[in-house]
SEPAGU-89152 format. One record per residue (C-alpha): residue number from 0; chain; x, y, z. Coordinates in nm, 4 decimals, always signed. Layout:
REM residues N
     n   chain          u          v          w
   NUM       A          X          Y          Z
...
***
This chain:
REM residues 130
     n   chain          u          v          w
     0       A    +6.0420    +1.8878    +1.7732
     1       A    +5.7100    +2.0152    +1.8847
     2       A    +5.5419    +2.0594    +2.2239
     3       A    +5.1839    +2.1358    +2.3373
     4       A    +5.1831    +2.4159    +2.5812
     5       A    +4.8737    +2.5383    +2.8081
     6       A    +4.8511    +2.9049    +2.7958
     7       A    +4.5722    +2.9940    +3.0598
     8       A    +4.3485    +2.7139    +2.9402
     9       A    +4.4332    +2.7452    +2.5559
    10       A    +4.6362    +2.4488    +2.4314
    11       A    +4.8772    +2.5491    +2.1566
    12       A    +5.1244    +2.3208    +1.9792
    13       A    +5.4572    +2.4994    +1.8855
    14       A    +5.8119    +2.4300    +1.7864
    15       A    +6.0622    +2.3767    +2.0690
    16       A    +6.2809    +2.6552    +1.9298
    17       A    +5.9918    +2.8995    +1.9884
    18       A    +6.0141    +2.8186    +2.3625
    19       A    +6.2407    +3.0064    +2.6145
    20       A    +6.2987    +2.9423    +2.9727
    21       A    +6.1015    +3.1721    +3.2101
    22       A    +6.2855    +3.4829    +3.3323
    23       A    +6.2834    +3.6128    +3.6730
    24       A    +6.4874    +3.5826    +3.9915
    25       A    +6.4742    +3.2987    +4.2456
    26       A    +6.5888    +2.9504    +4.2677
    27       A    +6.5108    +2.6930    +4.0144
    28       A    +6.1977    +2.4745    +4.1024
    29       A    +6.2578    +2.1323    +4.2803
    30       A    +6.2506    +1.8602    +4.0347
    31       A    +5.9229    +1.7269    +4.1862
    32       A    +5.7444    +2.0496    +4.0697
    33       A    +5.6074    +2.1248    +3.7275
    34       A    +5.8538    +2.3311    +3.5099
    35       A    +5.7227    +2.6132    +3.3053
    36       A    +5.8501    +2.7621    +2.9794
    37       A    +5.7701    +3.1034    +2.8316
    38       A    +5.6488    +3.1141    +2.4929
    39       A    +5.7866    +3.3813    +2.2778
    40       A    +5.4986    +3.5124    +2.0714
    41       A    +5.6025    +3.5949    +1.7054
    42       A    +5.5361    +3.9434    +1.5906
    43       A    +5.2828    +3.9694    +1.3186
    44       A    +5.5503    +4.0755    +1.0688
    45       A    +5.7394    +3.7414    +1.1494
    46       A    +5.4573    +3.5198    +1.0237
    47       A    +5.4296    +3.5199    +0.6561
    48       A    +5.0976    +3.6011    +0.5005
    49       A    +5.0951    +3.2938    +0.2798
    50       A    +5.2186    +2.9311    +0.3368
    51       A    +5.3469    +2.7379    +0.0359
    52       A    +5.2847    +2.3596    +0.0461
    53       A    +5.3150    +2.2958    -0.3090
    54       A    +5.5187    +1.9597    -0.3840
    55       A    +5.4608    +1.8275    -0.0261
    56       A    +5.2763    +1.5197    +0.0547
    57       A    +4.9433    +1.5621    +0.2228
    58       A    +5.0743    +1.4652    +0.5475
    59       A    +5.3679    +1.7083    +0.5229
    60       A    +5.1351    +1.9842    +0.4084
    61       A    +4.9047    +1.9341    +0.6918
    62       A    +5.1710    +1.9308    +0.9592
    63       A    +5.2937    +2.2716    +0.8075
    64       A    +4.9400    +2.4022    +0.7963
    65       A    +4.8803    +2.3074    +1.1641
    66       A    +5.2109    +2.4962    +1.2513
    67       A    +5.1186    +2.7961    +1.0492
    68       A    +4.7886    +2.8275    +1.2058
    69       A    +4.9373    +2.8155    +1.5547
    70       A    +5.1997    +3.0781    +1.4576
    71       A    +4.9192    +3.3100    +1.3199
    72       A    +4.7198    +3.2638    +1.6390
    73       A    +5.0203    +3.3367    +1.8706
    74       A    +5.0939    +3.6389    +1.6618
    75       A    +4.7184    +3.7650    +1.6708
    76       A    +4.7085    +3.7465    +1.2964
    77       A    +4.3550    +3.6613    +1.1806
    78       A    +4.3940    +3.6107    +0.7992
    79       A    +4.6196    +3.3958    +0.5962
    80       A    +4.6394    +3.1936    +0.2792
    81       A    +4.7742    +2.8731    +0.1711
    82       A    +4.9364    +2.8064    -0.1811
    83       A    +4.8705    +2.4514    -0.2454
    84       A    +4.8651    +2.4688    -0.6262
    85       A    +4.6233    +2.3074    -0.8729
    86       A    +4.7766    +1.9779    -0.9784
    87       A    +4.5656    +1.6690    -0.8833
    88       A    +4.3653    +1.8510    -0.6234
    89       A    +4.4899    +1.6348    -0.3303
    90       A    +4.6620    +1.9131    -0.1421
    91       A    +4.3706    +2.1556    -0.2087
    92       A    +4.1167    +1.8905    -0.0843
    93       A    +4.3117    +1.8159    +0.2200
    94       A    +4.3659    +2.1663    +0.3153
    95       A    +4.0049    +2.2581    +0.2673
    96       A    +3.8832    +1.9614    +0.4693
    97       A    +4.1381    +2.0439    +0.7611
    98       A    +4.0396    +2.4249    +0.7763
    99       A    +3.6737    +2.3004    +0.7850
   100       A    +3.7432    +2.0663    +1.0780
   101       A    +3.9147    +2.3610    +1.2827
   102       A    +3.6720    +2.5233    +1.5245
   103       A    +3.8816    +2.8419    +1.5201
   104       A    +3.8665    +2.8998    +1.1540
   105       A    +3.5645    +3.1151    +1.0884
   106       A    +3.5674    +3.0935    +0.7161
   107       A    +3.7820    +2.9638    +0.4313
   108       A    +3.7585    +2.9587    +0.0369
   109       A    +3.9543    +2.9861    -0.2693
   110       A    +4.1326    +3.3261    -0.3600
   111       A    +3.9969    +3.5362    -0.6448
   112       A    +4.1256    +3.4401    -0.9817
   113       A    +4.3772    +3.7090    -0.9944
   114       A    +4.5340    +3.5947    -0.6708
   115       A    +4.5500    +3.2215    -0.7471
   116       A    +4.1954    +3.0998    -0.7773
   117       A    +4.1530    +2.7420    -0.6640
   118       A    +4.5383    +2.7008    -0.6226
   119       A    +4.5292    +2.9134    -0.3192
   120       A    +4.2937    +2.8844    -0.0043
   121       A    +4.2396    +3.2037    +0.1984
   122       A    +4.0974    +3.1860    +0.5508
   123       A    +3.9941    +3.3864    +0.8545
   124       A    +4.0448    +3.2788    +1.2179
   125       A    +3.8068    +3.3660    +1.4957
   126       A    +3.9259    +3.6696    +1.7131
   127       A    +3.9526    +3.4608    +2.0311
   128       A    +3.7218    +3.7254    +2.2085
   129       A    +3.4313    +3.5867    +2.3992
***
């Protein structure tokens, strides 16, 4: 499953398998206190540069796009691309609309023709620096 984790005021949705119990000495907190988990940040090499959503339904694709964006942000990777194919355009339109709705996506557009053209959407994420 997925969980939403608060990382110093930044809410991140991540897969449960990416979470690990906190390390350290001491007793376990009493059950009346909030329990904390440490998020293992993926290394930039562990996050693919391109997500392939061809053949998925729109809802499946957007779920995977959301997870992909979370993983890129956690790995501090600021660029990525989504291979949605050309087909009917349903995935292309949904991916473009979703990225346009994300406040942390600074830009998005189609890849150059030699890199997939309108079958691939490339994007940049904001750096997170204020």
